[in-house]
N, C-alpha and C positions, 0 to 999 in steps of 0.2 A: 947817480939814477935816485929817480925814485920813487913810490910801489906805481903797481896799476891796477885794477880795478876790472872783476867777470861784468858781464852784465847784468846779473841780479844782486851788483857792488858789491861784491868778500874781496877786500883790502889785498893783494897778493907782495908784501915785503921784501927785498932786498934783501942781500947780504948786509951787515953793519948802518941799514937804517937804523931810526923808529927807537935812537939809545935812551934807556930810561921811556917807555911809552908803548917798546914791545906787547910786552905783557895786557896792558889795559886796549889795545889793537886788537891781538891774540882772543882778547875777553868777546871783543862788539864780534869775533868776525865769528865764532862760536853763536851767540848769542843769533847771527841772521841765517848762519844754517841749521837752529832749530825752528828758527821762523820759518824757515823754504821748509820744513820739510812736514809742522803742526800743526804751522802759528793760524792761528784764526784771525778774521778780521771785519766788522762791518764800513759799508761804501755807501752813504748817500750819493746818488748820484739825477735829484729829480732833476728836472726839467725835460729838456731835449737837446739835439744836438751833435756834437760829438765832443767828448772829454779823455785827456790824455792821461796816461799813467804814468812814468818810469822810475826806477833805478834810483835806489840812493846811496850813495859809495859813503862805506866805510860806514852806514850808522844803518841801525834798527828802523821798525816803522815803516818802510816802505810792501805798498799791496800788491807790486811787484813780486816782492821776496817773500809774499806767502801762502802759504799752502792752502787752506781752504778761506774762501771768500762770500763773502752776502752783501749784494749791493742791493739799496733802498733806497725812498723815497720816492712820489709822485711823479710819474712822467707827463707830459703834457703832450709832447709826441714825440717821433722814435728814436730813440736815443743812441750812441756810436762810445763802448768807452774802446780803446786802444792800447797795449803795450808796446814798448820800445822794440824797434826790430834788434834782432839777435838773440830774445832771452828763449830761452830753450828751458821750458818745466812745464812737468803736466798742474791743474790746480783743481781740488772741485769748488766749483760757482755755484752759486742759489740767485734765481732774479726775485727777489723779493720786495720790489718795488709797487707801488699803483698805479692803477690804470690802467686801458688797457691799450696796449702802447706795444709795441715792437725794439728789443735788448739785441745790441750785437756788437759780438768782440773781433778784434781785429787790428792789424801789429800799424805799427802810426808809416805807415809806407811802402805799397808795392802792391800789388795783385796778388795775393797773399789767399789764400782759403779763408773765409772766413765765417762763425757760427756765431749762430740768429736763433733766439728766443720768438718766439709767434706769443703775440697776442692775449694770448689767454694763456700763455704755457707762465706759471709761475712756481716751476717747481727749483732739480739742480742738474745740473754737466758736473759730469767731466771732459774737459778740453786739455789736449794736446797743445803745446807754443812749436812749431819743431828747431826756430832757428836762425830759417836761409837766412843771408848774408843780402839784404837790404826786401828783401823779396818775406815776414814770415807770415807760416799759412796757420793757420789756428781751426783744429778737427776737434767734434762728437767724436772722440771712444769710446764713450759706453762704459758699459761693464760687461763686454763680450760680442756685445751688437750696435745699432744703433740706438737709440733711446727715444728720437723727436717720434714727435705720433705722425704715423705716414695719412693721404686722406685729408679733409675738410673738416670742420669743424661736428663733431656727432656721430662721423662715420667711425664703428667700428674693429681695433685692430687686431689684425689677422697677419699671419706669418706668410710673409713677402719673398721668398729669395734670403730669408735669414736677417729681413729687416721687416718695420714693423712696418702695413698698410693697410690701403682704407679701403670700401667702396661706395659711391654714391646707392650701391642698390642695401646698404645695409647697413645701416642708421639706428638710436640710439639719443631717443629728444630728454630723457633723464625719470620720462616716466613708462615711451611705450617703443618697441622693437618693429620696427619698421622694416618688409621684406619685398621693394620693389620690383619691373617690371615683369609683376607675374612671376617673378621667380618663387620654388616651392622650399613647403618646409618639411625636408623631408624625414620619417625614423626609419632606417637603417635595422635588417634583420641581424642574427647573428653573424652570416658569413659579408657581412655586408658589399653583398652585389647588388640584395633586392632590395626596394623599399616601400613604406606609403609612404607617396606625399601626395601635402593639404596647398592647394594653388585658386586664389582668386582667379571672376573672369576673368574675363579679356576686357569686358568694361562693365562696370555694376553701380550701384549708388552703395554707399557705403552706409554699414551697418552694425554693430555690435553684436556678435553672442556668448551672453551670461551661462556656465555651465552649470549643474547643480550640485551643490553646497555639501551633498552627500551620493553614497557608494546610492544603485538600486533597492527596494526592501524584499523583493521578490523577484526569483527567475521570471522571464519572459516578457516583463519591463519594457517600455518602450520612451526615446524618447520625446519629447511631445514640448514644441511649440508655442507660449501661448499669447504672440503675432506679434507682442516688443520687444522678439529677442532673445527669452528669458526660457532657458528646458528644464524641466521637469523627468522625472520616471512617472509612466504614467499603466493603464495598464492596455492593455490591445482588446481595443471596445469594435462595436462594427459584425462578427462576427460568430455563429451557436459553438457555445459550448457543449458539444459535443458526452452523448454519456453510454456507460454499457447496454447493450443490446436488451430489449423491455417484452416479453412475454404477454406482458397484463399491465391493468391501469397504473401505473407511479400513483395515484391519488392528484394530488393533483403539481399537471408540470409549470415549470418556472419559466417565465423570461430570460428570453437569453437563452437558452438549452436545446438543445437536436435530441432528435429520439430512434434510434434505430427498433423497428414497429418488430415485431419475428409473427406474423398470425398463423401460423404453419402448423401450429398445436392447437387454435379456435378463433374468434373471432374476439378482442377485443374495445374499451372505449380510450381516448387519452383524454382526459379534463383538461380544459383550460382555467389558468388561476384563476381565481377567488377575483380578483383586483388586478389592473390595468392601468396604463396612461400612454396615453400620446408614445408610439415607438417601441409598445413594448414586444416582441417577437418568439414566435416557437412553430421550432421547425420539425419535420417525420419524414420517414422514409424508410420505405417497403424493403425489410431487409430478409426477406428469405422468398420475395413473386410473389405474396401468397393473395392480397389485397381484393384481389378477382373473387377469391373462392372465399377467403375470411376478412369480410369487408370490417375496417377500421374504422368506429367512429369518431367523432371528434365532439365531445361534449362541451358542452357551450359554458356551460355555469352561469348559469344568469345574464350573458354576455348577448348582443348579436352576431352571427356568422354572415359575413356577405350581405347585410341591412338585414336579413330572418329572423324571427327567432326560432331557429330551429334546430336540433345537430347535425353535422355533419357526417353524411356516409360516404369514404373513399374507395369503391372499390376498382379501380384502373394498376393493373400487373406492373410496379415498378414504379408506383405513383414517389412522386417529392416532391415537397413544398414546405412551404414558408407563411404562417397564417400573421399577419399586421396590424396591431388594433391604430384605430385612429381614433374613436368617437364615439359615443353613446348613440349615436344613429347610426353610421354602417357600420361599431362595435369590431370585430375580426374580418378584415381583407383577404385574400391570398393573393401573393404576391403574383404567384406564376399563374397561370391556369392553363 
């Protein structure tokens, strides 16, 4: 009765056989087992089409009986690698081939499951051959979960019921993160139930907003756009900076200020700035409702008021107005009359 061999090539000797060579064969079997347990091999599979690997009965060096395998070579088309039917084993296999071509593992015959590296996948897989008679299946068992990326190229991976998933609406091109279909970027609050969302308009022209490079330098500053999408911090302009209530002339009023004028103790003047430029303004309000009895005089300080070389007397109770400077011809003009 002669020896038989396992699907991975280990020799099973019968009693009384191989006298004088039993020790050598046993050592070979131990070497095969060691190779199966932790051996490493590189194998060139350049080209395309199908290439088959088989066991070596009673000998070491078989790719089928090696734990860690690295496939190399330049692929010129899709490549299929087959292992013998009845192979029951697991392997750590790296696709180190070059060129963007798919690589598939399958049994030499039958229609069992297969494992495929995508054209751009040059990584490792943990695969299991189930050894089912005539129909061995190959499975990507990963490390507790499927390791093949979900979706298509550039799609960001997320947990999809315990496996990797991808969506065409969430992509990364190496430089830019894109949320498509008018999706939101949501900033959740501490409860997770409420959020602030940023969302593009339904139809928009492509543009970029660039944020300032540092924090604001003072309280009350707002974001200002330079017209090309670059934001910067700026002071709020266009409104008066209102001062504390005055009961006498503050010397020269300051352009951009507003003054609450209290003439209940007697009439007084509000002197306009010595120099002025177009757009400068000074605002005033009758604080106590006494301008009709104790007038407020707007002293022109060398500039015309309403085109005239005369001071302006305000005698209307509860008057409130703004003088805006235009030029030397008209001087300060009343914004409201």
